[in-house]
C-alpha positions as CSV (number, residue, x, y, z in Angstrom):
1,M,95.3,68.0,22.7
2,V,96.0,68.3,25.9
3,T,95.6,64.9,28.0
4,A,93.3,64.6,31.5
5,E,96.8,64.2,33.4
6,R,97.9,67.4,32.4
7,T,95.0,69.2,33.4
8,T,95.8,67.8,37.2
9,V,96.8,69.8,40.4
10,R,99.8,66.8,40.8
11,L,101.8,66.4,44.5
12,V,105.1,64.9,43.3
13,C,108.4,64.1,45.0
14,A,111.1,66.3,44.0
15,E,113.8,64.2,44.8
16,C,112.0,60.9,43.6
17,G,109.3,61.6,41.4
18,T,106.9,59.6,43.1
19,E,102.9,61.5,42.9
20,Y,100.5,61.6,45.7
21,P,97.2,62.5,46.0
22,T,96.7,65.8,46.8
23,G,93.4,65.2,49.0
24,V,95.1,63.3,51.6
25,P,97.6,65.4,54.1
26,R,101.4,65.1,53.1
27,Y,104.5,67.1,54.1
28,R,107.6,64.5,52.9
29,C,107.5,61.7,50.2
30,T,108.8,57.9,52.0
31,C,111.5,58.7,51.0
32,G,112.3,61.5,52.8
33,G,112.1,64.2,50.0
34,L,110.3,67.9,50.4
35,L,106.7,67.6,47.6
36,T,105.8,69.9,45.0
37,V,102.3,71.1,43.7
38,E,102.6,70.8,39.8
39,Q,100.5,72.9,38.4
40,P,98.9,71.7,34.8
41,L,101.3,74.3,32.7
42,A,99.9,72.8,29.2
43,A,96.6,73.5,30.3
44,L,97.5,76.6,31.5
45,R,99.0,78.3,28.6
46,E,95.3,78.4,26.7
47,T,93.9,79.9,29.3
48,V,96.2,82.3,31.2
49,S,98.1,85.8,30.3
50,R,99.2,88.8,31.2
51,E,95.6,90.9,30.0
52,L,93.6,88.2,32.3
53,F,95.4,89.1,35.5
54,D,95.8,93.1,34.3
55,V,92.2,93.1,33.5
56,R,91.7,91.6,37.6
57,L,93.3,94.6,38.8
58,A,91.2,96.7,38.3
59,S,88.5,94.8,39.5
60,R,86.1,95.2,42.8
61,A,85.4,91.1,43.1
62,R,86.4,90.1,46.5
63,L,88.7,87.4,44.2
64,D,90.3,89.7,42.3
65,Q,91.5,92.4,45.1
66,S,93.7,89.7,46.8
67,G,97.1,89.7,45.1
68,V,97.3,86.7,45.6
69,W,93.5,84.5,43.9
70,R,94.2,87.3,41.3
71,F,96.8,84.6,39.9
72,R,94.1,81.3,41.1
73,E,94.3,80.0,38.0
74,L,98.1,79.2,39.4
75,L,97.0,78.0,42.5
76,G,94.9,75.1,41.9
77,D,90.7,74.4,41.3
78,Y,89.6,75.6,44.5
79,S,86.3,77.0,44.3
80,P,85.1,80.8,45.3
81,G,83.4,79.3,48.5
82,E,86.3,77.6,49.8
83,I,88.6,80.4,49.8
84,V,89.8,82.2,52.9
85,S,91.1,85.2,52.1
86,K,91.5,88.9,53.7
87,P,92.2,90.0,51.1
88,E,96.1,89.6,51.4
89,G,99.0,90.7,48.9
90,R,98.5,94.2,48.1
91,G,101.7,95.7,49.7
92,N,103.3,98.6,47.4
93,L,106.3,98.8,45.5
94,Y,108.7,101.9,46.6
95,E,111.1,103.6,45.0
96,D,113.2,106.2,46.8
97,A,116.3,107.9,44.8
98,R,117.7,108.0,48.4
99,L,118.0,104.3,48.8
100,T,119.4,103.5,45.4
101,D,122.2,105.5,46.1
102,W,122.9,103.6,49.7
103,A,122.6,100.2,47.7
104,G,124.9,101.4,45.1
105,V,122.7,100.1,42.0
106,G,120.8,101.6,39.4
107,Q,117.4,100.8,39.4
108,L,116.0,99.5,43.4
109,W,111.9,98.7,43.7
110,L,110.9,97.3,47.4
111,K,107.8,95.2,47.4
112,H,106.4,95.8,51.1
113,E,104.8,92.6,52.1
114,G,105.1,93.7,55.2
115,E,101.5,95.8,54.5
116,N,99.5,92.1,54.2
117,P,96.6,92.1,57.1
118,T,98.7,90.7,59.7
119,G,101.9,92.7,58.9
120,S,104.2,89.6,56.5
121,F,104.4,87.8,54.1
122,K,102.8,84.7,55.2
123,D,99.6,85.9,54.3
124,R,100.0,84.9,50.6
125,G,101.1,81.4,51.8
126,M,98.6,80.8,54.7
127,T,95.8,81.9,52.3
128,V,96.4,78.5,50.2
129,G,97.5,76.6,53.1
130,M,94.1,77.7,55.2
131,T,92.0,77.0,52.4
132,H,93.2,73.9,51.5
133,A,93.4,72.7,55.3
134,R,89.4,73.7,55.1
135,R,89.0,71.3,51.9
136,L,90.7,68.7,53.6
137,G,88.1,68.4,56.5
138,A,90.5,69.9,58.6
139,R,89.7,70.8,62.4
140,T,93.2,72.0,64.0
141,V,96.0,73.4,62.2
142,A,99.1,74.0,63.9
143,C,103.1,75.4,63.1
144,A,106.0,76.0,64.3
145,S,107.1,80.3,64.1
146,S,109.8,83.0,65.3
147,G,106.7,85.0,64.9
148,N,105.3,86.1,62.0
149,T,103.8,82.5,61.0
150,S,101.9,82.5,64.3
151,A,100.1,85.4,63.8
152,S,99.3,84.9,59.9
153,L,98.7,81.3,61.2
154,A,96.0,82.2,63.9
155,S,94.2,85.2,62.0
156,Y,93.4,82.7,59.2
157,A,92.3,80.1,61.3
158,A,90.1,82.3,63.0
159,T,88.6,83.3,59.9
160,A,87.9,80.0,58.7
161,G,86.5,78.6,62.1
162,L,89.2,76.2,63.2
163,A,91.5,75.5,66.1
164,A,95.3,76.8,66.1
165,L,98.2,75.7,67.3
166,T,101.5,77.2,67.2
167,F,105.1,76.5,68.6
168,V,107.3,78.8,69.7
169,P,110.6,79.2,71.2
170,E,110.6,80.3,74.9
171,G,111.4,84.1,75.2
172,K,113.1,84.3,71.3
173,V,109.6,85.7,70.3
174,S,108.6,89.2,70.2
175,T,106.0,90.5,72.3
176,A,103.7,92.3,69.2
177,K,103.9,88.8,67.3
178,V,102.6,87.1,70.3
179,A,100.6,89.4,71.4
180,Q,98.7,89.4,67.8
181,T,98.5,84.9,68.5
182,I,97.0,85.6,71.0
183,A,94.7,88.3,69.9
184,Y,93.2,86.1,67.2
185,G,92.5,83.3,69.4
186,A,95.3,80.6,69.0
187,R,97.0,78.6,71.6
188,V,100.4,79.9,72.1
189,I,102.3,76.6,73.2
190,Q,106.1,78.2,74.6
191,I,109.0,75.6,73.9
192,R,112.1,75.6,76.0
193,G,114.8,75.8,72.6
194,D,114.8,77.3,69.9
195,F,112.3,77.4,66.5
196,D,114.3,74.4,65.0
197,A,113.3,72.4,68.6
198,A,109.5,73.7,67.6
199,M,109.5,72.9,63.7
200,R,111.2,69.2,64.9
201,L,108.0,69.1,67.5
202,V,105.2,70.4,66.0
203,Q,106.2,68.1,62.5
204,E,105.8,65.3,64.9
205,V,102.3,66.2,66.0
206,A,100.9,66.5,62.8
207,E,102.3,63.2,62.1
208,T,100.5,61.4,65.0
209,P,97.4,60.5,63.0
210,E,94.9,60.3,65.7
211,Y,96.5,64.4,67.3
212,G,94.4,65.4,63.8
213,V,96.3,68.5,63.4
214,Y,97.4,70.2,59.3
215,L,100.7,71.2,59.8
216,L,100.9,75.0,58.1
217,N,104.7,75.4,57.9
218,S,106.3,76.2,54.9
219,I,107.1,72.4,54.6
220,N,103.8,72.6,53.6
221,P,103.9,72.6,49.5
222,F,100.5,74.6,49.0
223,R,101.7,77.4,51.2
224,L,104.5,78.3,48.8
225,E,101.6,78.4,46.4
226,G,100.6,81.3,48.2
227,Q,104.0,82.3,48.8
228,K,105.2,82.6,44.9
229,T,102.3,85.2,44.1
230,I,105.0,87.7,45.8
231,V,106.8,87.9,42.2
232,L,103.7,87.6,40.1
233,D,102.5,90.4,41.8
234,A,105.9,92.7,42.1
235,L,106.3,91.7,38.6
236,Q,103.0,93.0,37.4
237,A,103.8,96.1,38.9
238,L,106.4,95.9,36.7
239,G,104.6,96.0,33.9
240,W,106.1,92.1,33.7
241,R,109.4,93.7,33.6
242,V,112.0,91.7,34.9
243,P,114.9,93.2,36.8
244,D,118.2,91.7,36.8
245,A,118.3,90.1,40.3
246,I,115.4,89.4,43.6
247,V,117.5,90.0,46.7
248,L,115.1,88.7,50.0
249,P,115.7,87.3,53.6
250,G,116.7,83.6,54.0
251,G,115.3,82.2,56.7
252,N,113.6,78.6,56.7
253,L,113.6,79.7,52.7
254,G,110.3,78.9,51.5
255,N,110.3,81.9,49.6
256,T,113.3,81.0,47.8
257,A,112.2,78.1,46.8
258,A,108.3,79.1,46.1
259,F,109.8,82.4,43.9
260,G,112.1,80.2,41.8
261,K,108.5,77.8,41.3
262,A,107.1,80.8,40.5
263,L,109.7,82.4,38.0
264,E,109.7,78.8,36.5
265,E,105.8,78.9,35.6
266,A,105.8,82.5,34.7
267,L,108.2,81.7,32.0
268,A,106.9,78.9,30.7
269,L,103.3,80.3,30.6
270,G,104.6,83.4,28.3
271,L,104.5,85.6,31.3
272,I,107.8,86.8,31.8
273,D,110.5,86.3,29.3
274,R,113.6,85.8,31.2
275,I,114.6,84.1,34.5
276,P,116.5,86.9,36.8
277,Q,119.3,86.0,39.5
278,I,117.8,85.0,43.1
279,I,119.8,86.5,45.9
280,T,119.3,85.3,49.2
281,V,120.3,86.8,52.1
282,Q,120.9,85.6,55.8
283,A,122.3,86.8,59.3
284,S,125.9,85.7,60.1
285,G,124.7,84.0,63.3
286,A,121.7,81.9,61.0
287,A,123.7,81.0,57.8
288,P,123.7,77.9,57.3
289,F,122.7,78.7,53.7
290,A,125.2,80.7,52.8
291,R,128.0,78.7,54.1
292,A,126.7,75.6,51.8
293,F,127.0,78.1,49.4
294,A,130.0,79.2,49.8
295,R,131.5,75.7,49.5
296,G,129.9,75.3,46.2
297,F,126.9,72.7,47.6
298,A,129.5,70.1,47.8
299,P,128.3,66.7,50.0
300,G,127.7,67.7,53.5
301,S,128.4,71.6,53.0
302,Y,125.5,72.0,55.0
303,R,125.4,71.8,58.1
304,P,122.4,73.4,61.3
305,V,123.9,76.5,63.1
306,E,122.8,77.2,66.6
307,A,120.7,80.6,65.4
308,K,121.8,83.7,66.8
309,T,120.5,87.5,65.4
310,V,118.4,90.7,66.3
311,A,116.9,89.6,63.3
312,T,114.3,87.1,65.2
313,A,112.1,86.2,62.0
314,I,115.0,84.7,60.1
315,A,116.8,83.2,63.5
316,I,116.4,79.5,61.9
317,G,119.4,77.2,61.8
318,D,118.0,74.4,60.4
319,P,115.9,75.5,57.4
320,V,113.4,73.1,55.9
321,S,113.4,73.8,53.2
322,Y,117.1,73.8,52.2
323,P,116.9,71.0,49.8
324,R,114.5,73.3,47.1
325,A,115.7,76.0,47.8
326,R,119.1,74.9,46.5
327,R,118.4,73.8,43.3
328,V,116.5,77.5,42.6
329,I,120.2,79.3,43.2
330,Q,121.6,76.9,41.1
331,T,119.4,77.1,38.6
332,T,118.9,81.1,38.6
333,E,123.1,81.1,39.1
334,G,122.1,83.0,42.4
335,I,123.9,84.0,45.8
336,V,123.3,83.2,48.8
337,L,125.4,85.6,51.3
338,A,125.6,86.7,54.8
339,V,125.4,90.1,56.8
340,S,126.0,91.3,60.1
341,D,123.7,92.3,62.5
342,E,125.0,95.7,63.3
343,A,124.5,95.9,58.8
344,I,121.0,94.9,59.1
345,L,119.9,97.2,61.9
346,A,122.2,100.3,60.1
347,A,120.0,99.3,56.8
348,K,116.9,99.2,58.5
349,A,117.8,102.3,60.1
350,Q,117.8,103.5,56.1
351,I,114.8,102.0,55.6
352,D,112.9,103.6,58.2
353,R,114.0,106.9,57.7
354,A,112.5,106.8,53.9
355,G,108.8,106.7,56.2
356,I,109.3,102.9,54.4
357,G,109.8,101.1,57.7
358,C,110.6,97.1,57.8
359,E,111.1,94.4,60.3
360,P,115.2,93.6,60.8
361,A,114.7,90.6,58.6
362,S,113.8,92.2,56.0
363,A,116.1,94.9,56.0
364,A,118.8,92.0,55.1
365,T,117.7,92.4,51.7
366,L,119.2,96.0,51.3
367,A,121.7,94.9,53.8
368,G,123.0,92.3,51.4
369,L,122.6,94.7,48.1
370,R,124.8,97.0,49.4
371,A,127.7,94.6,50.5
372,L,127.7,92.5,47.0
373,I,127.7,96.1,45.1
374,T,130.7,97.1,46.9
375,D,132.6,93.4,46.8
376,G,131.9,93.8,42.9
377,L,129.8,90.5,43.3
378,L,126.9,92.4,41.2
379,P,126.9,95.3,38.5
380,A,126.8,98.7,39.8
381,K,124.0,99.6,37.0
382,A,121.9,96.6,37.8
383,S,118.1,96.9,38.4
384,V,116.7,95.0,42.0
385,L,113.7,94.0,43.4
386,A,113.9,94.1,47.0
387,I,111.8,92.5,49.1
388,L,110.4,93.5,51.9
389,T,109.1,90.6,54.2
390,G,107.7,92.1,57.6
391,N,106.0,95.2,59.4
392,L,107.6,98.4,60.9
393,M,106.1,97.0,64.5
394,K,106.6,93.6,64.5
395,D,109.2,93.9,66.5
396,A,109.0,96.8,68.7
397,E,112.1,96.3,70.9
398,A,114.7,95.8,68.4
399,I,114.1,99.3,67.2
400,A,113.9,101.1,70.9
401,A,117.0,99.2,71.5
402,Y,118.8,100.6,68.7
403,H,118.1,103.9,68.6
404,Q,118.9,103.9,72.2
405,P,121.9,106.1,73.5
406,D,125.2,103.3,73.3
407,P,129.1,104.6,73.3
408,R,130.3,101.2,73.0
409,S,128.3,100.7,69.2
410,E,128.3,102.9,66.6
411,R,124.6,103.1,65.4
412,P,124.3,104.7,62.3
413,G,121.1,106.8,62.0
414,A,120.3,106.4,65.2
415,N,117.2,108.7,66.7
416,P,117.2,108.8,70.3
417,P,114.0,110.1,72.3
418,I,115.2,113.4,73.7
419,T,113.4,114.5,76.8
420,I,113.1,118.1,77.9
421,D,111.1,120.7,80.4
422,P,107.8,121.9,79.1
423,T,108.8,125.2,78.7
424,L,109.1,127.3,75.1
425,D,113.2,127.9,76.3
426,E,113.8,124.4,75.8
427,V,112.4,123.4,72.7
428,K,113.9,127.0,71.4
429,I,117.6,125.5,71.9
430,L,116.6,122.1,70.8
431,L,115.9,124.0,67.3
432,D,118.4,126.5,67.6
433,E,121.0,123.6,67.6
434,A,122.9,123.9,63.9
435,G,122.1,121.1,61.8
436,R,119.9,118.9,63.8
437,W,116.7,119.1,62.6
438,G,117.5,120.0,58.9
439,A,115.3,122.1,58.0
440,G,115.8,125.6,59.7
441,S,114.1,128.8,60.5
442,T,110.7,129.4,59.1
443,E,111.2,132.8,59.1
């Protein structure tokens, strides 16, 4: 018989094992360790199955339409009336032979989380985090952000009828992301500093009881419960076949932590028969995780850095989920690597020209995968699931800059606009330029 303890969702310190009630806002243990939501897996084994989730995939019910709440038994005991959903989590799984060949792998699937309601994977975590905020009776929610979290928090707070504060580094966030946040009604607070400074400040705000602010960054363990459904949704789309590796960008490292948790739970519940290798890719200008990995995660190997990269969504120099992410890499025998901004933008151009599109941070996955194959660190015959985390239009400034002519740098795939006079003769000159358009004459 399943005991009462095993049927209860618990909040547990990942470092010392101390338990805390889920009905009180808390983000860290008294020992300083990060907290993890532990689901009652023993009880869930009797109720969840591939078949249950597959039936819901064809359902028209509101919660079943969400690629997050379709897996609701694995998220907690929320009632339908508590849940704040768009719905989210319905991004496509893409295959493209050109990208597979460019990466050099045997099989490649790209899961596009940029197709979520606000254009990034953040919506998956936010729907659960905001639902928990509603359960706690929160009136104001807040986050630090390099852009995507702020847009997601603002949108879901508006849906839930809550006030929202977003702390962003001044001048370091895409205009499109700031515009989204403003449009949804959140108060945007620009910090004279980087993301890490904003993160430190918002934690201080949330830990001051008289302010009554609930924090919804990925340090919040309920956010990660939503983000773990990225893996569940992708595996379901693959017919529950497990790839050899899952590759994802690394910024604050919440997804790395969430993916490991998802895979451990899926294995324990019999949804999958093995755990793939997790590969996290950082931008070389914001790569404290990759540097620690290169030193074997030895004591003292992790050191925060000042983040500088065109991939603003992962421009984080001191990721809060480092301890959780480190354990995932160790337990899955994973890899962490860093790639240059030039490699990221070259990979992005490939994804964009395939008609899929993504923001720069997303393209770190493809750039990293290509580097691993080139360096012989991943078998060329490997099957790989790559995560695209953000929409193409999330960082329009970076796109425009990359595609402008620049004799000082090589830009593979650059496609600059062409200016002509409004005459048929000038159009004919362009169409006659050999090889430019590839299609040739239709006569």
